[in-house]
N, C-alpha and C positions, 0 to 999 in steps of 0.2 A: 526561599528556594523556588526553583522553576515550577511553574504551574503544570509542567509536563511530567514531573517526577512523582512517582507514586510508590509508597512502601506499605501498602495495605490500608491506607486511609483515603478518603475522598479528597481529590484535588479539584481546584476550580475548573480545569479542563474536563476532567472526568465527570464532575457534577453537571456541567452543561450538557455533555454528551448523554449522560444517563437520564437527565430530565427529558431531553428530546427523543431519545430512543426508547424510553421506558425501561431502561436497563437496570437490573437489580444489582446494587453494589452493597456487599456485606461489609460493615465497618469492623473488620477483624482481619487478621492475617489469613489469606486464602491459600488453599492448596496450590503448589506450583503449576498444576495443570488446570487451574481455574482462571477464568477471566476476571479482571478487576471490575468489569462493567458489561453486563449483557442481559437485557430483557427488552423485548420489543416495545416501542415507545408511542408517545402521544402522536407524533407525526406518522410513524410507520404503522402503528396500530389502527389509525383511521383508515389508512390505505388497505390494510390487510383484512379488516373486519366489516367494511361497509357492505350492507345488504343490497345497495343499489347496483344496477347493472353498471359495469365499469370496463374500461379499456385496460387490458393486462399488459404490464411492462416487465421486461427483463433487464437487470443491471449486469453488465459485463465489466469485471475489474481485472486489469492486466498488470502483471508484474513487468519489470523492465529488462534487467540484465539476464540474459539466457532465455528470455521469452520473446521479447520484441527485437532485441539486438544481441549480438555477440561482441565480446571485447577481447582485444589483444593488448598485452602490456598494461593490465589494469592499474598497477601501482604508479605507472608513469602517466596515466590518463589525467585529464583535467580534474575529474571527480576524485580519483585516487590521490592526487597531490593536495586536494583541498582539506583532507583530514589532518595531516600533520601541520599544515599551515594554520588551521583554526586552533588546534591544541596549543601550539607554541605561541601563537599570537595572544590568545585569551588567558591561558593558564601559565605559560612559560615566560621567558624573557625575550622571545623572538629569535633566539639563536637557531639557525637553520640546521645545525648538527644535533640539536637537543632532542628532537623528535624524529625518529625514523619513519619510513613508510609503514603502512599497515601490515603488509606481508612480512616485513622484517621484524616487526614488534610482536605480532600475535600469531597464534596457531590458526590454521585454516578454518577450523570449526568455530573460532571466535568471531570471524567476520563473514564467512561465506553464508549467504542466506539470512544474514542478520540485518539490523536496521542502523541507519546512520547514528542515531542517538546512542545505542549500545556500543557501537564501534568506537565512537568518540570517547566514551567513558572507559572502555577497556584500554584504548591507546593512551589516555591520560595516566592511567594507573601504571601501565607497563613502562612508559617513557619518563614520566615525571614523579611517579609514586604518589599521585594525587588520589586520595580515597574517592570512590564513586559518588558517595553522598555529597562530598564537597564539590566535585566537578559538576554534579547534576544541577547545582544552583546556577551554573553558567551555561547550561545547554542552549538556551535561546540565543545567547551571545555567540556561541560556537556555530550554531546553525546559520546565523546571520553572517558570520565571518566566512564560512564555507561558501555561501551564496555570493558574498561580495567578491571573493576570489574568482569565482566562475563568471560573474557579471562583467569582469574586466576583459574577458576573452571573446573573440568573435566565434561565430558558429563553426567555422572550420576547426578551430582549436578545441572547442567543446566536443565536437564529434570525432576528433582524431582517435583512431583505434576502435571505433564503434562501427559495426556493420549490421544493417537491417537484415534480419533472418528471412529465408525464402518464404514467399507468400504473404508476408505481413502487410505490405502496402496494398496489395490487391484485396486482401481480406478486409482491411480497414476501410478501403474505398467502398466495398460492398456494404459494410455495416453503416456507413454514412448515409446510404439511401434507405436504411431501415429504421430511421429515427422516429417513426410513428409507433414503434413498440419496443425499441431498444435504447437504453442509455449506456454509453461507454465511458469508462474512466480508468484511472490507475489505482492500484493498491501496491505501494512500493515502499521500501525502506529509505528511499532517497528523500532528501530535503525537497520540499515542494518546488521551490524556485529553481533548483538544479534539475529536477525532473522536467520542468517546463522548457528549460533551455536545451536539454538533451533531446526532447521530443521534436523541437523545431530543428535542431542541428541535423538530425538524421532523416527528416521529412515525414515523420509520423504525424505531427501536428497538422501538417498541410493536407492530410487526407480528409479532414473535416469530420472524422468519426468521433473524436473526443468531445463530449458534451460540456458546455461552459459550466463553471462552478456555481454552486448555490450562492445566494446572497450572503448568508452567514459565513460561508467559506471565504468568499472574496473579501469580506470585511475583517476576517480573523487575523491575517498577516499580510504584510506588504512586501512585494518582491520587485523593487525598482528596476524598470527596464523590461519587465516580463508581465506587466499587468494585463496586456492585451492577448496573451497566449495561454491563459489559464484554462483548467478543465477540472471536472469533478473527480474526487477520489479521497483516499486516505493515505497519508504520507509519513515518512519518518520524523518530520518536524511537527506532526500533530500529537504524537504520543510516545513516551518512553517510560518504561517501568523503572528503569534504573538498576534493575537486578542483574548485574553482570555475571554472577556466579551460577545462576540457574540456566542451564542450556535450554530448557524449555521456553524461556522467555524469547528466544529467537523466533519461535512461531507464535507464541501467545501475544507478543507485542504486535505482530503482523495481523493476528486475529482482531485485535482492537482496531487496527486500521480498516479492516473490512467493515466492522461495525460503524465506524465513522463515515465510511463511504456510503453505506446503506442509509444512514441518517440524512446525509446530504442529498442523496437521490430522492428520498422521501420528501424532503423540503422542495425540491424541484418539481416533483409531481403534484404536490399540493398547491404549488404557486399558480397552477392553472394555465401556464403558458404551454402552447402546443397547437396541434392542428385540429383537435377535436374538443367539443364542449362537454363530452362525456367524462365522468370522473375517471381518473387514472389511478390504477392500483398496481403496486409492486408485488408481483407473484413469484418472481424467481431471481436469484442472484447467483452468478457463475464467476468463480475466480479462475484465472488462467495464470499458471506459473510453472517453473521448471525445477524447483527445489523442494526437498522434503518439507522445509518450513512453509511453503505455499500450501501443500497438501494438508499438513497437520493444522495449519491456521484455519483453512476453510472447514475442515472436519470438526474442529473444536467449536467454531462459530455455529455450525449446524446443530451440534449437540446441545450447546447452551441455549441457543435460540429456541429450539423446540421443547426444551424443558419448561418453557413458559407457555406452551400451547399454541405457538404460532403455526400458521399453515404456509409460511414462506418456504419455498423449495430452494435448497442450496446445492448448487452443482460445482464441480471442480473439473477443469480440463488441465490435466498434468501433461506438459509437453517435454519430450525427451530431447530437447534442443540445447540443453545446457550441459551440466557435468554429471547427470544421473541417467541411468538406463530406464527403459520401460519397465523392466522387472523390478528395479528398486522402487520406482514410483508406484507401481501396481501393488506392491506389498504393503505400502502405507495407506492406500485408499480404503482398504477394508471392503466390507460387503455393501452393495448398493441397497438403499431403502427408498423404494419408489415414492416420489413426491416429497421426500425429506432430504435425502443425501444421495446425489446422483453423480458419482465420479466417473470420468473417462480418461484413459491414457492414450495419447497420440504420439507415435514415434517420430513423426515428421512435423509436428507442430501445426503451423498454419500454412504449410506448403500446398495442401489441398483445401481450398477455400470451402467448398461444399461439405467436405468431411468435417471440417472444423465447425461450421455452422450447425451441422447435425449434432455434433458432440455437445454443443452449447444448448441444444434444444430450442433453437430459434427458427428452424425451418422444418 
């Protein structure tokens, strides 16, 4: 079975993450609202607890669709076409009529705000009647097949139907000049290689804001043709619970990706590369996203993180630039807990750069 699939047991992928993050994994079936892995780690704990004077860093993790870009005709987009292509190629007989598009096969709540892994498993069950546990054994192959499909396309085709949202480029260019105390990456349900290609296709990568991947991330998977456009983050190809029937996994799986991104950021800070010889300490992580899954993922990460006594501040900037209103997002954020959980909702997203930076707590 795929190392990414987890059904209440430790998997190789989660074991590695939990050892690095210091994340507690209970070897029993967890509550649907519990993370499979979350306790601050060897790498992160060193950064969070060092008594030495240190240079404080903030990690900003961006969602993609609805946050950095808007999309039209999603099912017909390169990414949208890659799902049925992978399912029919890996699990089916290659018949183009055998596997329909995601919106034709699934209810909106089964794919909107979800991760590529969960979408693939749900599509395989709906189109081919393949049980999720059987399909999960082939997730890595399906991720690779999705990326292979994208890798054959040029940037214009990859970016077709995608529009960078107002203020995104200017804000990211501003953040690129703040790398003495900010690390920027993605937390997205996208397969990592596809995220790389999309970010280059729309000009986000070219802003220079996205921090290069940690050594372990760069070594974990290979994305032929996109090796030189990588960046730190947590991706749909890094983790999938495999639990397609629990709607909470849409955000809990994303919460795992936040944990993975924090771990990789900690590795970068501990590597010592940077402009200062002073020890570098991760003090704050802020997730930026447009969907309920983004808000709930960050909130769950904050709650589980601080159950372990960490002083890491978790922020959330919910942007009403996707399918959800400010009122809908505000209802989910709950009460602010100063220094622990600091959510902000912005109606216009990154359109006002300074307002966005203030919401992130970095100016």
